[in-house]
C-alpha positions as CSV (number, residue, x, y, z in Angstrom):
1,X,52.4,-24.9,14.4
2,X,51.5,-27.2,11.6
3,X,53.7,-27.2,8.5
4,X,53.0,-30.4,6.7
5,X,49.6,-32.0,6.2
6,X,48.4,-34.9,4.1
7,X,44.7,-35.3,3.1
8,X,44.0,-38.9,2.3
9,X,40.9,-39.3,0.0
10,X,39.2,-42.4,1.3
11,X,35.6,-41.9,0.3
12,X,35.5,-44.1,-2.7
13,X,33.1,-47.1,-3.0
14,X,35.5,-49.4,-4.9
15,X,32.7,-50.4,-7.4
16,X,35.2,-51.8,-10.0
17,X,36.2,-54.6,-7.6
18,X,32.7,-55.9,-7.1
19,X,33.6,-56.4,-3.4
20,X,31.4,-56.2,-0.3
21,X,33.5,-53.4,1.1
22,X,35.4,-50.5,-0.5
23,X,38.9,-51.4,-1.5
24,X,40.6,-49.1,1.1
25,X,39.2,-51.4,3.8
26,X,40.2,-54.7,2.2
27,X,43.1,-56.7,3.5
28,X,46.6,-56.4,2.0
29,X,49.1,-58.6,3.7
30,X,47.0,-58.8,6.9
31,X,46.2,-55.1,7.2
32,X,43.5,-53.0,5.7
33,X,44.8,-51.0,2.7
34,X,44.1,-47.6,4.3
35,X,46.4,-48.5,7.3
36,X,49.3,-49.2,4.9
37,X,48.6,-45.8,3.3
38,X,48.5,-43.9,6.6
39,X,51.7,-45.6,7.7
40,X,53.5,-44.4,4.6
41,X,53.0,-40.8,5.7
42,X,53.5,-41.2,9.4
43,X,57.0,-39.8,9.6
44,X,56.6,-37.1,6.9
45,X,53.7,-34.9,8.2
46,X,52.4,-33.2,11.3
47,X,48.8,-34.0,10.6
48,X,46.9,-36.8,8.7
49,X,43.4,-36.1,7.7
50,X,41.2,-38.9,6.3
51,X,38.1,-38.0,4.3
52,X,35.7,-41.0,4.7
53,X,32.2,-41.8,3.5
54,X,29.8,-41.0,6.3
55,X,28.6,-44.6,6.3
56,X,32.1,-46.0,6.9
57,X,33.2,-44.0,9.9
58,X,32.0,-46.5,12.5
59,X,33.4,-49.4,10.5
60,X,36.8,-47.7,10.2
61,X,36.9,-47.0,13.9
62,X,36.1,-50.6,14.6
63,X,39.0,-51.7,12.3
64,X,41.4,-49.4,14.2
65,X,40.4,-51.2,17.4
66,X,40.6,-54.7,15.9
67,X,44.1,-54.1,14.4
68,X,45.3,-52.0,17.3
69,X,46.1,-49.2,14.9
70,X,47.1,-46.1,16.7
71,X,48.8,-43.7,14.3
72,X,47.0,-40.4,15.0
73,X,44.7,-39.1,12.3
74,X,41.6,-36.8,12.1
75,X,38.5,-38.0,10.4
76,X,36.2,-35.8,8.3
77,X,33.2,-36.7,6.2
78,X,33.9,-36.7,2.5
79,X,31.6,-35.3,-0.2
80,X,30.0,-36.9,-3.2
81,X,33.1,-36.3,-5.3
82,X,36.8,-36.2,-4.7
83,X,36.7,-32.4,-5.2
84,X,34.1,-32.0,-2.5
85,X,36.0,-34.4,-0.1
86,X,39.2,-32.4,-0.5
87,X,37.4,-29.1,-0.1
88,X,35.8,-30.5,3.1
89,X,39.2,-31.3,4.4
90,X,40.5,-27.9,3.6
91,X,37.5,-26.3,5.3
92,X,38.2,-28.4,8.4
93,X,41.8,-27.3,8.4
94,X,40.8,-23.6,8.0
95,X,38.4,-23.9,10.9
96,X,40.6,-25.8,13.3
97,X,44.0,-24.5,12.4
98,X,43.5,-21.1,10.7
99,X,47.1,-20.0,11.2
100,X,48.3,-22.9,9.1
101,X,47.3,-21.1,5.9
102,X,49.3,-18.0,6.9
103,X,52.4,-20.0,7.6
104,X,54.7,-19.6,4.6
105,X,56.0,-23.1,5.2
106,X,52.6,-24.7,5.2
107,X,52.3,-27.6,2.7
108,X,49.4,-29.9,1.9
109,X,49.7,-33.2,0.0
110,X,46.6,-35.0,-1.2
111,X,46.9,-38.8,-1.6
112,X,44.7,-41.6,-2.8
113,X,43.8,-44.1,-0.1
114,X,44.2,-46.9,-2.6
115,X,47.9,-46.1,-3.2
116,X,49.5,-47.8,-0.2
117,X,52.9,-48.4,-1.8
118,X,54.0,-44.9,-2.4
119,X,57.8,-44.5,-2.1
120,X,59.1,-42.7,1.1
121,X,61.8,-40.9,-0.8
122,X,59.3,-39.5,-3.3
123,X,57.0,-38.3,-0.5
124,X,59.9,-36.3,0.9
125,X,60.8,-35.0,-2.5
126,X,57.3,-33.8,-3.2
127,X,57.2,-31.9,0.1
128,X,60.6,-30.4,-0.6
129,X,59.5,-29.1,-4.0
130,X,56.3,-27.6,-2.6
131,X,58.5,-25.9,0.0
132,X,60.2,-24.2,-2.9
133,X,56.8,-23.0,-4.2
134,X,56.5,-25.7,-6.8
135,X,53.1,-27.4,-7.2
136,X,53.9,-31.0,-8.0
137,X,52.5,-34.4,-8.7
138,X,54.0,-37.9,-8.9
139,X,53.8,-39.3,-12.4
140,X,55.3,-42.0,-14.5
141,X,56.0,-42.0,-18.2
142,X,53.7,-44.2,-20.3
143,X,55.3,-47.4,-21.6
144,X,52.3,-48.2,-23.8
145,X,51.5,-46.9,-27.3
146,X,48.8,-44.2,-26.9
147,X,46.0,-43.1,-29.2
148,X,44.0,-39.9,-28.5
149,X,40.3,-39.5,-29.5
150,X,37.2,-41.7,-29.7
151,X,36.6,-45.2,-31.0
152,X,35.7,-43.9,-34.4
153,X,38.1,-40.9,-34.6
154,X,41.5,-41.2,-33.1
155,X,45.2,-40.5,-33.8
156,X,48.5,-41.7,-32.4
157,X,50.7,-39.5,-30.2
158,X,54.3,-39.5,-29.0
159,X,54.2,-41.6,-25.9
160,X,57.3,-39.9,-24.6
161,X,55.2,-36.9,-23.9
162,X,52.5,-38.9,-22.1
163,X,52.6,-39.2,-18.3
164,X,50.3,-41.2,-16.0
165,X,49.4,-39.1,-13.0
166,X,49.6,-40.5,-9.5
167,X,49.5,-39.1,-6.0
168,X,50.6,-37.5,-3.7
169,X,49.9,-34.2,-5.3
170,X,51.6,-31.5,-3.2
171,X,51.1,-27.8,-2.9
172,X,51.8,-24.7,-0.8
173,X,48.8,-24.6,1.5
174,X,47.7,-21.1,0.5
175,X,47.7,-22.1,-3.2
176,X,45.5,-25.1,-2.5
177,X,43.1,-23.1,-0.4
178,X,42.7,-20.5,-3.1
179,X,42.3,-23.1,-5.8
180,X,39.5,-24.8,-3.9
181,X,37.4,-21.6,-3.8
182,X,36.5,-22.3,-7.4
183,X,33.3,-24.0,-8.4
184,X,33.6,-27.6,-9.2
185,X,34.0,-28.5,-12.9
186,X,33.7,-31.9,-14.7
187,X,37.4,-31.4,-15.8
188,X,38.6,-31.5,-12.2
189,X,39.7,-35.1,-12.1
190,X,42.5,-34.5,-9.5
191,X,43.9,-31.7,-7.4
192,X,46.5,-30.7,-10.0
193,X,43.7,-29.9,-12.5
194,X,42.0,-27.6,-9.9
195,X,45.3,-25.8,-9.1
196,X,46.2,-25.5,-12.8
197,X,42.9,-24.0,-13.6
198,X,43.7,-21.3,-11.0
199,X,46.8,-20.3,-13.0
200,X,49.6,-22.4,-11.5
201,X,52.2,-24.6,-13.4
202,X,52.3,-28.3,-12.3
203,X,55.7,-29.9,-11.9
204,X,56.1,-33.7,-12.4
205,X,58.0,-35.9,-9.9
206,X,59.0,-39.0,-11.7
207,X,57.6,-42.1,-10.0
208,X,57.1,-45.7,-11.0
209,X,54.4,-48.3,-11.6
210,X,55.0,-49.6,-8.0
211,X,52.9,-46.6,-6.8
212,X,49.9,-48.5,-8.2
213,X,46.3,-47.5,-7.4
214,X,44.4,-50.6,-6.3
215,X,41.5,-50.6,-8.7
216,X,41.0,-54.2,-9.8
217,X,41.4,-57.6,-8.1
218,X,44.7,-58.2,-10.0
219,X,46.1,-55.0,-8.5
220,X,46.0,-56.6,-5.1
221,X,48.0,-59.5,-6.3
222,X,50.6,-57.2,-7.8
223,X,50.8,-55.2,-4.6
224,X,51.4,-58.3,-2.6
225,X,54.3,-59.2,-4.8
226,X,55.8,-55.7,-4.2
227,X,55.4,-56.0,-0.5
228,X,57.2,-59.4,-0.5
229,X,60.2,-57.9,-2.3
């Protein structure tokens, strides 16, 4: 019986990079980013589900052949938004493995495809906390001064209370299933916001900048430095 699942959201287009292919398929130290990300979870979960853009399925499968990548994973078609992609993955799980959501030990983590450097210890910690019933997200405290508001109307705030949210975001399976029965809202920018709207408290697991989301070209250079250390 399944007990630990990770959903990797890989449907993005990587438009900020102005690249020919989405960032999750670009090379990072001789391997596509998504392969690094999948590898990070290989020894922590029973099932890896990848939500891909429909147009990229054949391309991804060709990459797996090219790089002899054989870590088992299930492919599902993502939606137009992250919310829809995660809901599609949950629906897939519910259809294929219905008993999973009635297993009191069932845990689902949701992770960004473009965060290939997530720390192994923190992955395990996030699952352990969810096993205790604690919905949790990786986050690191802001080191920058922060102002809240608009260009013309803003105010400073105490940066010690500001946390930059990362992934994985990890939840008891039944909690995530129930949360994703809600209608999508513009304020649902991540899974934690969906679960929080459904009445659950979100715990923070302190992470670091190393768990960088590859968004701009310079992020790839930073990631390469981390991989070389």
